[in-house]
N, C-alpha and C positions, 0 to 999 in steps of 0.2 A: 493508404492503399492497400488492395484485397489481394492477399498471396493464394497461392494455390495452394491445396492441404500440403505435399511433400514439403514445401519452403514454409509455411506454418509450421509444424513438425520442427522441421529443425533452428527455426528461431528461436520457438520455446525451449527446444532443448540447451541451446547456448546462454538465452536467460538467465536460466538456473545454476547455469554454471558460474557464469559472470556476475551474478547479482542474487545469487541466493541466501548470502550472508547480507544481504542489506535487509531481511524480512526477519521480523520480530511478532510474535504472537502474545498478545494482548487479552487480560483475563479482565472480567469486568461482575460488574452487579447483578447485569442479565446477562446477553448472547456473548459470546467471546468476538473479536474482530481483530484484525491484521494494522502492522507498524511497520514504517519502515525509512531507513537514516537515507540522509539527501543531504550531496555534499554541496556546499555552494561556496563562492569566494565570501560571501559575510560569515560564513560560519558553517558548521556542520548540525542539522535538527532530524529530530523523530518527528515525522509527519504520519495524521491518521486521519479517520473520518469523524467529526467534530461531536457522534452521539457516542463514539466509539470511547473517547476522552474522557467524554461527562459521566459515565459508568467505570471508568478505568479502575482498577486496583493493584495488579501486580503485571508486568512484564515476564514472558516466558523468555529464560536463558537456555536457547538451544546449545548443546556441546559447542556446533561448529561455529559459533560466532564468538566463545571465548578462549581465554588461554592465560598460565596453564592449566592441561586436563584437570576435572575433578575439582577445581578449588570454587569455580563462582557461586554454586549450587541450582538449584530448579527454576528463580523467580527471583524478581527485584521488587520488593513492594514499593510504590509510588507513594506510600505515605511518608517513605523516608528519607526522599529527595527534598530538599529546602523551598523548593518553589515547582511549578505547576506547569500545565500546558497551557498555551495562551489561544484561546479558540476565537474561529472566527463563524458563528452561525449566522450568516449572511451565507456564506460561500457552503461550509459546512463543513471546513476542515479545522485540524487543531495543528500548533508545532510546539516540540518541546527543541530547546535547545539543548544540546547534548555536553556540554561543559560540565553538568553535575552529575550525567552517567559515568563520564569517565573517572570523575573523583570518586565519585561511590567505588568504580573498582579498584583504583589505586588503594584506598583507605581498607581495602579488603584480600588487597595482595593477587588480585587476578587483572587483563587485561582485555578492553573488547577487541575482535579481529573481526570487523564488520568488512563489507565491500558500499558504501556509499552509491546510491541511484547517482548520478555527476549533473549538476544544474545543466553544464551544457547541453545535454540529452534531452531537456525537456522541452516540447510543443511551442510554437510559437506560434504567433497570430500568421503568420506566413504560411505556415505549415495546414492550418485550422481551414484558412481560405481556401488553402488545394484539395481539401477534400470535398470539396463540392458537396450534393446530398448523399453521399456514400452507397452504401457502406463500405466501412474500411476493418480488415482484418485489428484486433482487439485482441490481448493477452495480457492475464491477471495472473499476477505472481501472488499466490497468498498460502496462509496456512490456515488447511482446513481444519477440520475435527472430527477425530475418528472414533469408530463407537466404543472405545476403551479412553475415549477423552482423549488422548491423543493428537500433537497439532501436526501436521506431518503439511510438508514443503508440497503444495502443489500447482498445476497450471491449469488455468482455464482458457477455451481458443475459440473465442465468441467475434460477433460481430457488431460494430458502435458506428451509428449514427450522428449526423450533426440535429442539436435539440436547443438552435437559438444560440444562447453563451455558452453550452455546456455540450458535450456529448452526452449519448444514449447507449447503453447497453441492451437490447432487447431480449434479454435471457434473465432467467431467475437463477443467483448463484446459492453454493450451498451456505451453511453456517459458515462463520470465520471470516468470509472473506471481503466484510467493510473496511476499509480504510485502507485497502493492497493499492498497489500502483498496478494501475495500466499502463501496457506498453502496444506502440505499434510502428511501422517502419512507413521512411517516404523516400524513392532515390534524391540525388543531389545531381547537380548541375550535370555530372558525369557520367550520369547513370547508375554509382553505386547505391545500394541498397543501404539505409542508415538508420540506426535506431532512435524513436523517439519517445519518451515517457509523456504518456496522455495526460495522465490526472490522478487523482483516487477514486478509487472507487465508492460511493455514498449510499445507504438502505435504499430499498428497493423501494417504489413511490409509496404501494399501498402499507408499507410497515409501519406500526405506529412511529410517532414522532419521539418518542420519549425511549425506543430501544432500537436494539441493532438489525434483530429480526424477529420475526414469530415463530421460532423456531420448538414450538413446546412438545412434537411430539421425537419417541426415540432416534428415527429415524434421521440421517443427514439429507433429505429430502430440501430445498428450497422451495419456501411458500413466498407469494409476491409476485412481483410481476416485475420489467426492466428495471435496471438502477442509472440512476446517473452518473456523470463522472465528470467535475469539478478538475478543468482543465490546469495542467500545472503550469504553464504561463501566468493565470492568475494569482496560483498559491503564491506564486514567486515574489508577486507584487506586494503581498502583505504579510510576509514573514517577519515575525518579530525581531530585535535588536540581537544577537546572541552574543 
């Protein structure tokens, strides 16, 4: 569904309020990325792009996603977890069951305070069929990279179109966005607008295969072309047992 600009702004604002605490920054051996919590009947997972997981070193612990305040520290070294990501190079995504994340926190005297994206809002095959040729409004909820190295919560409102069995965002997005969730809306049978999580943002097509992006310059300008989006219905079908 393609929204009017005012409606896009309203949806983007509501997304930040509802799901802002689903999002985590990922520090990597290359350029940083974003990951997000997904609530699923089979368990809770942290999702990101495969290229982010392959180089991930630490998860940033935003103050808003942990409690009590001041206990968790600034980051969680992934090397401290007994198991790592379950990676699917074919789809381009990776999943981490969050049981170990909760265990890590409990062992250090703090708790996660997150807002997982519910699997109930995952885009379905019927939703995708209804998109037609597009374009549709696509809202990316991500953690960018500030000039000072900070990771602010950001929203990019773009356009997505069908690209075979994936979607495509025809815009270059800034550093830090790869691995982020992409959202859209679809009216239901009663005409009410419902939120859909369209999928996981993948690297721009001309980014090197072993890098998240080619952000060598000190500015935050993104290099490269549009980004494929692996649809969330396909991701849910390959989630590991938690």
